Structures are given as C-alpha cells and as structure tokens.
PyMOL CGO cylinders between C-alpha atoms (Angstrom):
from pymol import cmd
from pymol.cgo import CYLINDER

trace = [
    CYLINDER, 55.14, 21.00, -21.45, 56.43, 17.58, -22.50, 0.3, 1, 1, 1, 1, 1, 1,
    CYLINDER, 56.43, 17.58, -22.50, 55.26, 16.03, -25.78, 0.3, 1, 1, 1, 1, 1, 1,
    CYLINDER, 55.26, 16.03, -25.78, 54.67, 12.26, -25.51, 0.3, 1, 1, 1, 1, 1, 1,
    CYLINDER, 54.67, 12.26, -25.51, 52.94, 9.37, -27.26, 0.3, 1, 1, 1, 1, 1, 1,
    CYLINDER, 52.94, 9.37, -27.26, 52.50, 7.03, -24.27, 0.3, 1, 1, 1, 1, 1, 1,
    CYLINDER, 52.50, 7.03, -24.27, 51.60, 7.42, -20.62, 0.3, 1, 1, 1, 1, 1, 1,
    CYLINDER, 51.60, 7.42, -20.62, 52.68, 4.77, -18.13, 0.3, 1, 1, 1, 1, 1, 1,
    CYLINDER, 52.68, 4.77, -18.13, 51.26, 4.64, -14.61, 0.3, 1, 1, 1, 1, 1, 1,
    CYLINDER, 51.26, 4.64, -14.61, 53.04, 2.60, -11.93, 0.3, 1, 1, 1, 1, 1, 1,
    CYLINDER, 53.04, 2.60, -11.93, 50.96, 1.59, -8.91, 0.3, 1, 1, 1, 1, 1, 1,
    CYLINDER, 50.96, 1.59, -8.91, 53.21, 1.73, -5.83, 0.3, 1, 1, 1, 1, 1, 1,
    CYLINDER, 53.21, 1.73, -5.83, 50.23, 2.47, -3.59, 0.3, 1, 1, 1, 1, 1, 1,
    CYLINDER, 50.23, 2.47, -3.59, 48.29, 0.19, -1.23, 0.3, 1, 1, 1, 1, 1, 1,
    CYLINDER, 48.29, 0.19, -1.23, 45.13, -0.03, -3.30, 0.3, 1, 1, 1, 1, 1, 1,
    CYLINDER, 45.13, -0.03, -3.30, 43.80, -0.99, -6.71, 0.3, 1, 1, 1, 1, 1, 1,
    CYLINDER, 43.80, -0.99, -6.71, 43.42, 1.98, -9.03, 0.3, 1, 1, 1, 1, 1, 1,
    CYLINDER, 43.42, 1.98, -9.03, 42.39, 2.93, -12.52, 0.3, 1, 1, 1, 1, 1, 1,
    CYLINDER, 42.39, 2.93, -12.52, 43.73, 5.81, -14.53, 0.3, 1, 1, 1, 1, 1, 1,
    CYLINDER, 43.73, 5.81, -14.53, 42.70, 7.79, -17.55, 0.3, 1, 1, 1, 1, 1, 1,
    CYLINDER, 42.70, 7.79, -17.55, 43.95, 10.54, -19.79, 0.3, 1, 1, 1, 1, 1, 1,
    CYLINDER, 43.95, 10.54, -19.79, 41.60, 13.41, -20.60, 0.3, 1, 1, 1, 1, 1, 1,
    CYLINDER, 41.60, 13.41, -20.60, 41.96, 15.97, -23.38, 0.3, 1, 1, 1, 1, 1, 1,
    CYLINDER, 41.96, 15.97, -23.38, 40.83, 19.57, -23.26, 0.3, 1, 1, 1, 1, 1, 1,
    CYLINDER, 40.83, 19.57, -23.26, 38.15, 18.65, -25.84, 0.3, 1, 1, 1, 1, 1, 1,
    CYLINDER, 38.15, 18.65, -25.84, 36.47, 16.12, -23.51, 0.3, 1, 1, 1, 1, 1, 1,
    CYLINDER, 36.47, 16.12, -23.51, 37.95, 13.02, -25.17, 0.3, 1, 1, 1, 1, 1, 1,
    CYLINDER, 37.95, 13.02, -25.17, 39.39, 10.46, -22.74, 0.3, 1, 1, 1, 1, 1, 1,
    CYLINDER, 39.39, 10.46, -22.74, 41.14, 7.08, -22.68, 0.3, 1, 1, 1, 1, 1, 1,
    CYLINDER, 41.14, 7.08, -22.68, 40.81, 4.72, -19.68, 0.3, 1, 1, 1, 1, 1, 1,
    CYLINDER, 40.81, 4.72, -19.68, 42.86, 1.87, -18.29, 0.3, 1, 1, 1, 1, 1, 1,
    CYLINDER, 42.86, 1.87, -18.29, 41.59, -1.32, -16.76, 0.3, 1, 1, 1, 1, 1, 1,
    CYLINDER, 41.59, -1.32, -16.76, 41.94, -1.74, -12.98, 0.3, 1, 1, 1, 1, 1, 1,
    CYLINDER, 41.94, -1.74, -12.98, 45.61, -1.71, -12.00, 0.3, 1, 1, 1, 1, 1, 1,
    CYLINDER, 45.61, -1.71, -12.00, 46.52, -3.98, -9.05, 0.3, 1, 1, 1, 1, 1, 1,
    CYLINDER, 46.52, -3.98, -9.05, 49.14, -3.10, -6.43, 0.3, 1, 1, 1, 1, 1, 1,
    CYLINDER, 49.14, -3.10, -6.43, 52.74, -3.14, -7.74, 0.3, 1, 1, 1, 1, 1, 1,
    CYLINDER, 52.74, -3.14, -7.74, 51.69, -3.29, -11.39, 0.3, 1, 1, 1, 1, 1, 1,
    CYLINDER, 51.69, -3.29, -11.39, 51.97, -0.81, -14.21, 0.3, 1, 1, 1, 1, 1, 1,
    CYLINDER, 51.97, -0.81, -14.21, 49.76, 0.11, -17.13, 0.3, 1, 1, 1, 1, 1, 1,
    CYLINDER, 49.76, 0.11, -17.13, 50.43, 1.86, -20.43, 0.3, 1, 1, 1, 1, 1, 1,
    CYLINDER, 50.43, 1.86, -20.43, 48.15, 3.94, -22.64, 0.3, 1, 1, 1, 1, 1, 1,
    CYLINDER, 48.15, 3.94, -22.64, 49.03, 4.83, -26.25, 0.3, 1, 1, 1, 1, 1, 1,
    CYLINDER, 49.03, 4.83, -26.25, 47.57, 8.26, -26.93, 0.3, 1, 1, 1, 1, 1, 1,
    CYLINDER, 47.57, 8.26, -26.93, 47.81, 7.95, -30.71, 0.3, 1, 1, 1, 1, 1, 1,
    CYLINDER, 47.81, 7.95, -30.71, 45.94, 4.63, -30.74, 0.3, 1, 1, 1, 1, 1, 1,
    CYLINDER, 45.94, 4.63, -30.74, 43.47, 6.13, -28.25, 0.3, 1, 1, 1, 1, 1, 1,
    CYLINDER, 43.47, 6.13, -28.25, 42.32, 8.68, -30.84, 0.3, 1, 1, 1, 1, 1, 1,
    CYLINDER, 42.32, 8.68, -30.84, 43.99, 11.84, -29.55, 0.3, 1, 1, 1, 1, 1, 1,
    CYLINDER, 43.99, 11.84, -29.55, 45.07, 14.17, -32.38, 0.3, 1, 1, 1, 1, 1, 1,
    CYLINDER, 45.07, 14.17, -32.38, 48.69, 15.28, -32.35, 0.3, 1, 1, 1, 1, 1, 1,
    CYLINDER, 48.69, 15.28, -32.35, 49.13, 18.52, -30.41, 0.3, 1, 1, 1, 1, 1, 1,
    CYLINDER, 49.13, 18.52, -30.41, 46.21, 17.89, -28.02, 0.3, 1, 1, 1, 1, 1, 1,
    CYLINDER, 46.21, 17.89, -28.02, 46.84, 18.94, -24.42, 0.3, 1, 1, 1, 1, 1, 1,
    CYLINDER, 46.84, 18.94, -24.42, 46.08, 16.11, -21.97, 0.3, 1, 1, 1, 1, 1, 1,
    CYLINDER, 46.08, 16.11, -21.97, 46.21, 15.42, -18.24, 0.3, 1, 1, 1, 1, 1, 1,
    CYLINDER, 46.21, 15.42, -18.24, 46.41, 12.16, -16.27, 0.3, 1, 1, 1, 1, 1, 1,
    CYLINDER, 46.41, 12.16, -16.27, 43.81, 11.34, -13.62, 0.3, 1, 1, 1, 1, 1, 1,
    CYLINDER, 43.81, 11.34, -13.62, 43.89, 8.46, -11.13, 0.3, 1, 1, 1, 1, 1, 1,
    CYLINDER, 43.89, 8.46, -11.13, 40.95, 6.94, -9.22, 0.3, 1, 1, 1, 1, 1, 1,
    CYLINDER, 40.95, 6.94, -9.22, 41.43, 4.75, -6.18, 0.3, 1, 1, 1, 1, 1, 1,
    CYLINDER, 41.43, 4.75, -6.18, 38.93, 1.90, -6.08, 0.3, 1, 1, 1, 1, 1, 1,
    CYLINDER, 38.93, 1.90, -6.08, 36.71, 2.70, -3.08, 0.3, 1, 1, 1, 1, 1, 1,
    CYLINDER, 36.71, 2.70, -3.08, 38.55, 6.02, -2.60, 0.3, 1, 1, 1, 1, 1, 1,
    CYLINDER, 38.55, 6.02, -2.60, 39.45, 9.43, -3.94, 0.3, 1, 1, 1, 1, 1, 1,
    CYLINDER, 39.45, 9.43, -3.94, 40.56, 10.58, -7.37, 0.3, 1, 1, 1, 1, 1, 1,
    CYLINDER, 40.56, 10.58, -7.37, 43.44, 12.90, -8.20, 0.3, 1, 1, 1, 1, 1, 1,
    CYLINDER, 43.44, 12.90, -8.20, 44.66, 14.87, -11.23, 0.3, 1, 1, 1, 1, 1, 1,
    CYLINDER, 44.66, 14.87, -11.23, 48.35, 15.17, -12.09, 0.3, 1, 1, 1, 1, 1, 1,
    CYLINDER, 48.35, 15.17, -12.09, 49.83, 18.65, -11.85, 0.3, 1, 1, 1, 1, 1, 1,
    CYLINDER, 49.83, 18.65, -11.85, 51.67, 18.16, -15.14, 0.3, 1, 1, 1, 1, 1, 1,
    CYLINDER, 51.67, 18.16, -15.14, 49.97, 18.73, -18.48, 0.3, 1, 1, 1, 1, 1, 1,
    CYLINDER, 49.97, 18.73, -18.48, 51.28, 16.93, -21.55, 0.3, 1, 1, 1, 1, 1, 1,
    CYLINDER, 51.28, 16.93, -21.55, 50.98, 17.36, -25.29, 0.3, 1, 1, 1, 1, 1, 1,
    CYLINDER, 50.98, 17.36, -25.29, 50.29, 14.45, -27.66, 0.3, 1, 1, 1, 1, 1, 1,
    CYLINDER, 50.29, 14.45, -27.66, 53.00, 13.72, -30.23, 0.3, 1, 1, 1, 1, 1, 1,
    CYLINDER, 53.00, 13.72, -30.23, 53.89, 10.77, -32.47, 0.3, 1, 1, 1, 1, 1, 1,
    CYLINDER, 53.89, 10.77, -32.47, 57.41, 10.61, -31.10, 0.3, 1, 1, 1, 1, 1, 1,
    CYLINDER, 57.41, 10.61, -31.10, 57.47, 7.30, -29.18, 0.3, 1, 1, 1, 1, 1, 1,
    CYLINDER, 57.47, 7.30, -29.18, 58.25, 9.04, -25.86, 0.3, 1, 1, 1, 1, 1, 1,
    CYLINDER, 58.25, 9.04, -25.86, 56.63, 7.80, -22.64, 0.3, 1, 1, 1, 1, 1, 1,
    CYLINDER, 56.63, 7.80, -22.64, 55.68, 9.91, -19.62, 0.3, 1, 1, 1, 1, 1, 1,
    CYLINDER, 55.68, 9.91, -19.62, 56.04, 7.75, -16.48, 0.3, 1, 1, 1, 1, 1, 1,
    CYLINDER, 56.04, 7.75, -16.48, 53.89, 8.55, -13.44, 0.3, 1, 1, 1, 1, 1, 1,
    CYLINDER, 53.89, 8.55, -13.44, 53.97, 6.91, -10.01, 0.3, 1, 1, 1, 1, 1, 1,
    CYLINDER, 53.97, 6.91, -10.01, 51.17, 6.61, -7.48, 0.3, 1, 1, 1, 1, 1, 1,
    CYLINDER, 51.17, 6.61, -7.48, 52.03, 6.18, -3.78, 0.3, 1, 1, 1, 1, 1, 1,
    CYLINDER, 52.03, 6.18, -3.78, 49.98, 6.19, -0.57, 0.3, 1, 1, 1, 1, 1, 1,
    CYLINDER, 49.98, 6.19, -0.57, 46.61, 4.92, 0.58, 0.3, 1, 1, 1, 1, 1, 1,
    CYLINDER, 46.61, 4.92, 0.58, 43.18, 5.18, -1.06, 0.3, 1, 1, 1, 1, 1, 1,
    CYLINDER, 43.18, 5.18, -1.06, 42.25, 8.27, 0.97, 0.3, 1, 1, 1, 1, 1, 1,
    CYLINDER, 42.25, 8.27, 0.97, 45.69, 9.94, 0.96, 0.3, 1, 1, 1, 1, 1, 1,
    CYLINDER, 45.69, 9.94, 0.96, 47.86, 9.40, -2.11, 0.3, 1, 1, 1, 1, 1, 1,
    CYLINDER, 47.86, 9.40, -2.11, 50.28, 11.23, -4.36, 0.3, 1, 1, 1, 1, 1, 1,
    CYLINDER, 50.28, 11.23, -4.36, 50.59, 11.21, -8.13, 0.3, 1, 1, 1, 1, 1, 1,
    CYLINDER, 50.59, 11.21, -8.13, 53.72, 12.50, -9.80, 0.3, 1, 1, 1, 1, 1, 1,
    CYLINDER, 53.72, 12.50, -9.80, 55.68, 12.49, -13.04, 0.3, 1, 1, 1, 1, 1, 1,
    CYLINDER, 55.68, 12.49, -13.04, 58.96, 10.64, -12.44, 0.3, 1, 1, 1, 1, 1, 1,
    CYLINDER, 58.96, 10.64, -12.44, 60.47, 10.47, -15.95, 0.3, 1, 1, 1, 1, 1, 1,
    CYLINDER, 60.47, 10.47, -15.95, 60.00, 10.99, -19.66, 0.3, 1, 1, 1, 1, 1, 1,
    CYLINDER, 60.00, 10.99, -19.66, 61.57, 8.09, -21.52, 0.3, 1, 1, 1, 1, 1, 1,
    CYLINDER, 61.57, 8.09, -21.52, 62.90, 8.35, -25.06, 0.3, 1, 1, 1, 1, 1, 1,
    CYLINDER, 62.90, 8.35, -25.06, 61.48, 6.16, -27.80, 0.3, 1, 1, 1, 1, 1, 1,
    CYLINDER, 61.48, 6.16, -27.80, 62.87, 2.62, -27.96, 0.3, 1, 1, 1, 1, 1, 1,
    CYLINDER, 62.87, 2.62, -27.96, 64.36, 1.47, -31.24, 0.3, 1, 1, 1, 1, 1, 1,
]
cmd.load_cgo(trace, "trace")
C-alpha cells in the first residue's frame, strides 16, 4: 500500500466528473467538478486526514455511475502524489492508478 500526501485525478473520459477521497473512519474530501481533459489535486493533509489513515479514491460521473479505485492508499506527510486516470463514457468507465510521483523540491 502506497503512502502519499496528494491525490491527482486526470479526466481523460468523455464526461464531467467529480472525485473524492474517503477514509475508513467516514471522513472524506471532495473535488469540484472536473471538466474533460482537466486534472484536479487533493491534499490529504490539508483535508484533515490524520497520518496513517487508509483512504480510497471514488469517482462520480455527472449524470452517470460512480466507481471506487481498486487501490487503497495510506496518508503520509511525504509530498508524494498518487496519480489516477479516468477513461471511458459516463456509463462505462475505468479508474486506475498510473503513477506515484516523488515529492518536488
């Protein structure tokens, strides 16, 4: 399980979406609507998640389905970013982890 501070979601799908990160304690952090070919970033530390919390990314297609990422993550103050991509249509899309980026200096 990767330990990260940020989660980036890249919308490569054919619909507007929103995404959120949910902890196992019920706490969550939501994005604004994310247009096609845009990306959004959530900072888990600023979002109030305690270090060590297990979280999962969820994506909701506007006027469509929602989907949970298969990958679970752990919150850490390490500057790393988990990058997810969304592809497909509002009724048939995929969500996957594509990279974990190291902290930038």
